[in-house]
N, C-alpha and C positions, 0 to 999 in steps of 0.2 A: 486188532478191528481198530482199534485207541489209538495207533500210532497212525493210520491210512489219514484221519485228517487235520493232524497237527502236522505231518509232511505236504497237503496239499493249500495248510494254509501260509505254512515255510515259502514255500513256492511260490504262491501270488503274492505274497509280502516281497519275495529278490524282484518279481518282476517288475513290483511295482515302483522298486527301489532303482533298476537299473535303466526305464524309461524316465525316470524323473533324472538318472545324473548324467544320463544323456538328454537331454533337452535343459536339463542348466549348461552342460559342455556347451550347446550349439545358443546356447543365447549369447552365452561369455562371450563365444565367436565372431556371430555374428553383428550384437550389438553395441553402440559405445554411448548409450546412456543409460541412466536406470532414477528410477523415483523409490527410496528406500521408503514403507509404506509399514504403521503399522497398525493390527486389526483387530483389536479388541473388543469383545462379543460381535463379530460381524459371523452373522450365518450362513452357511453353505449356500443358500438360494440367495444370498446378497451377494458373495463372493459369484454366483454364475450371472449374475444380472450385470456385472463390473467387465467379466470376460468375453459377454457376448456384446456390449455396448464399447470397449476397449478393438476389436475385429479385424484384424487389417492396419490399426495403427501401435497396436503392442499386447505385449503378453504379461500376462500373470503368471508367475511361481512364486508357490510357498511350501516350506520345506524341514524339516527337521536340522538346525544352526546346525548341528555337529557336519554334517554332510555338507551344509554347502559355507562353512569353512575351510572342511579337508578339500571341495574341488575348486575353492577360490584360491586358494594354495600351492593346488596342483599351477594352473593356471599363469599364476604367480611369473614363475621361470618365458612364456613367450612375452607374459604383459606384467612387469612391476610394477604400476600404477594400480594395479585392484586389487591391490592391498589395506588401500585407502576405506574400501569396502570391511574388511573387517571388522572396525572396531562397529561398524552399526549395527553388526548378527548380533543383536542381542535381543532378548523377548520373544515376543508373539511380532515378528515382522513376515518383509516378504519383500522384493522386487516387482518391477515394473521395467520391465525391459522394450526403450524403443529406442525410435533412429529419428522421429518423425519430432514436432512442435514441442515442448517440455508443456508448457504453459497448457497449451491444448488438450494433451494427456491428461495431468493434473486435473482440469478443470474437468472434463468425463468421470474424474475415477471418488472426486470430491461431491460431486451430483448426488452419486447413488450413496442413500441415505433413506432408512429407515427409523419411524418414529418408534420410539421404544417407552415403556415404563417403568418407574420409579424401583432400585433394587438396594434397599437397607442396606448398608455398611458401605452404601459406594459413596462417589463427590460430586456435585453438582455439576454437572456438567455448562451451567448458565442459569440464570436468577429465572424463576418458575412465580410468579404470578398469579392466582385462582381470582376469579373476574367477579365480580358485584350480581347479582341475579340470585334467582331461583336454583336449588339446590335438587328440587326434587325428591330429596330426603325428607322422611315424617320425623313429627317435631321430637319424639321421643331420642333422637338421636342430639338433641341441643348437647349434651354436658359432651360431647366426645366437640365441638367447636369449642364449646369453652375452654376447656386445658388445653388448647391451643391458641387461644388469644386470636378468637374471631368471632369481630362484632353480627352476633342475627337478629335474628325477629320471623315469629311466624306470618305467612299470610296463606291464603285458603286453604289452612291445613301443610304448607311445606315448607319446611327451611328457605329462609333467604339471606345470601349474602349481603351488607349494609353495603361496604364500600371495596373497591377491589385491595389484595390482602397481595403481600410480598412474603408469598409463603418460603422462599429458601434465595438462598443469594447463591453465585457463583462463587464453588470451592467449599459451600456448604455441605456438611455428613447428611448421607441424608440417614433419618430414624425409623424403625417401623412404624412410629404412630404417622410421620409425613405420605407411606408407602402405602399407611391403609387409608387416608384420607384420600390422595390421590385419584386410589384403584375406587373410593366410591363417586366419585365424582365423575370414572372414565374421565380423567385427565391422563397424556401419555406427552410429560415434559421432556424428555430427552430425545434424542436421534444418534446412534450408531454408523459406523460408516469404516473404510480408510482414511486412514491418518498421514498425508503426506508429509514427513519430518526431514528430512534432506533430500539431495540430492548429486548421484555421481554422472561429472558430464566430461567425456573424453580425457579422463586420468583423476580430472579434478575432485571434491570433495568439498559442497556447502548447503548449510543450510533454506529450506525450501523458501523460508520469508525470501529473500532475493528474489524470487519469479514475484516476487508481486510489484519490483521499483518500472517503474519507467525510462523509455531513454531517457525523458526531462530529469527523472532523477538520476541516474545514472552524472549525466550532464553535472546539473546541479554538485552531485557529489567531489566529482574531478577537478572543477572550476574551485571548488571551495578547498581543496588540495591546491590549486598551483596558486591561491594569494597569500594560504600558509605558506606554502614554500617561498614566492616570491619576498613577503615580514618579512623571514627570517634570515635567507638573503642578503636581502636589505639591513638587518639588523648589523648583522658580521662585516658587508662588506664583501662577501662572495661571489663573484661574478656567475649567474645561473642564464640557462634560457627565459626565463620571467624574467630576471630582473638585469640585463642586458638594456631594454630599453629606458627602464627607467634609470642606469649610470649612466648613457650618452644623454642622456637627457638634464639630467642634473652637469653635466662635465660642460655640456652647451653654454647652458644658463651662466654659468660658474667663469666659461669666455668669454662672455659679452663681460660680466661683471669688468674682468681685470682691463677688457680696451676700454673703457666703459670712465675707469682710470689710469688709463695713463695715455700715451698718446698711436698705440699702437690700433689701427684698425685692417678690418676682413673684411668679405663680401657679409654674414652674417651680422655684423655688429653700426655697417654702418649706418643703414637708416637710424637705427637707438641713435648716434651719436649728429645726425641731422637735424633730428628731432626736438635734440638739445639745445644746438644751437640756435635754432629760428622754430620757436609750434608754431607759427603764424602760416609758414609754409605746406599745414598739414591740416588747417582748418578747410572742413568740410559744407556743403551747403545744406548739414544736420541743420545751423544753426538760425538762417535763412526760413527754412522750412516751420524749424520752429515755432519761431516771430509770427510768421505769416497764418500761421491755424489759428492764437488766439482773433485774429481779425477776422477770418470766413468764422469762427463759432460763432462771432461777434452779431456778424455780417446773419447770419439764418439766424439768430434767435431775435433781431428784429423782427424781420419777416415773418417772424412765428405768433408775433404779437397781433392782437386785433385789433383795425382797426376803430380810432373814434371816430365819433359820428362829427363831421365837424358843420359849424353852426353859419361860416360865413361864404357858403357854397352857394345858399340861396338867395346874398347882398350881393354877392360878386355876380349875377345871372340878372341884376334892376327887381328880385322881388324883392320885400319884406313878410314879415307874419301874418300883416295886418291891412296889407294893401289891398 
């Protein structure tokens, strides 16, 4: 009778494995894009929330790395590009398959995070700051704060932190003392969720950071490369599409210089030769306008001056001050 439960467990395990293999096979055939995710410290309930949020847009598949590698290798005969996925099947990872917009799917995946308490022995994901104010702890625990170099005072029978304290920096190792104090203060400083590390798109793999780049960033990078190529090509006198206009302009200027130094004239140099022969022909109305401008400004300034009272006005009319 002891063999019956074992047989049942093995059969259930085989059924689950067969379902997973079929699902992964279908996903590799149906979907062209894959988000490669790390799921450290992600619980089953959180995983279910992500699946529900992605319903109709993408599917999430987790499984044993050995099975994933085996199935991917089987599909490589029909799609050799799947070989690019194999280096990423390491650690606690999974796939998010989609044919939709990768940025939208990644945004949904990253939004599903849950706060978590600090764990001794792990590395701090981000800086942790303990705010100033009352802690609600009794004065008997002051020594605990002193051991961690946190300045406190007693206010109304409770410990109060005097000023904000940077308790942990990003990358610091979390100790049991850190965990104990954060638990006492009911602070859950970290959050865990899916971490999108890489992307597989139409047979090509690249870092997920590329998804953060806008079209302006891509264009700026492209034109920066074009400028570099043009500068190198110009330095070695090698014609390319980027340097042909530069070479043509340089050659045209040299032709004009040769024409000016010799008796040879062509349409492009004719105007320059006429100017050198008689610059007065090219005098424009600009000097006349510039000469008239000071006169107009002086007249305007004269009008704006306050008018002085004329003492002769009364005399001209035949009246005097004492008449």
